[in-house]
N, C-alpha and C positions, 0 to 999 in steps of 0.2 A: 688494714695493715696486719701483717703477720710477721712474727720473729721466731726463728728457730736456732737451735744450738747443736753442734755436732757432738757425737758421743765422747770425744776426747776434750771437749770444751775449748778447742783451738779456733774453730770457725763458727761464724754465725751468719744467718741469712736474714734479710729484711725485704719484704715485698710490700709495695704500696700499689693498690689497684682499685679500679672501679668494677665491682662484681657484674654489673650489667654491660660492661664494655663501653661503647661510645655513648656520649651524652651531648645534649645541646649546650651544656656548660663546658668550657674548655680552658686550659692553662695557656697563658701567653708566655710564661717563663716558669722554670722550676730549678730547685737546688735541693739535694739531699746530702746529708753529711753523716758519716759514721765516726763518732768520737771514740778515741782509744783503740782504733783498729785501722788496718791498711786494707784497702779494697783489692781483692784478688780477682773479682769478676763483677761486672755490672752490665745490664742491658735495659733498654727502654723499648716499650711496645706501643703501637698505635691502635692495636686491637687485641683483645684477650680471646683465648680459645672459647668457642661456643659451638654447640651442635656438631661436634666432631672436627671442627676446624682448629688449626694451630694458631698460637700467638703470632702476630705480625710485627716484626721488629722495625723500629725507626731506622732511617738511614744513619750510618755511623757519623756522618758530618753534622747531624742535628743535635748531638749531645757530646759532652766531653767528660771523660772519666779521669779524675785525679787520684792522688794517693788516698784521700779520705772523702772526696766529694764527687757527685755526679751533677752536672749542670747543663742547662740548655745552651746551645751555641747561638749567639746573637746573629740575626740575619739568615740563619739556616733552619732553625726550629720552626715547624709548620703548625704548631699548637694542636697536635694530635696525640697527646700522651694519654694512654689508658692504664699503663702498668709500668712500674719501675722495680727491678730486682737487683739486689746487691748482695755479694758474699764478701765478708771481711775476715781477716785473720787478726786475732787479738794480740795486743802487744804485751799483755801480762798473762799470768797464770789463771787469773780470775776475771770475770766481766765486771 
């Protein structure tokens, strides 16, 4: 997991991923929440970049982005999550 903060302290990013990409262990469901922030951008990936390849995004119908959460979509998520990235805007002047 990595967390970053913009220079003006208004946006922060959170990435949760598997450094090796795919694994024989897999998620059947997921939910990530940003407390005290509104999600500006989020994306989920089935494969992370390796050997010059790019991240491979999940299909948009496999997950749902809310105001402060990103969750799997029942019946659509194919249990291939390798990386989740979120960017949130703080609701306060400080984190």
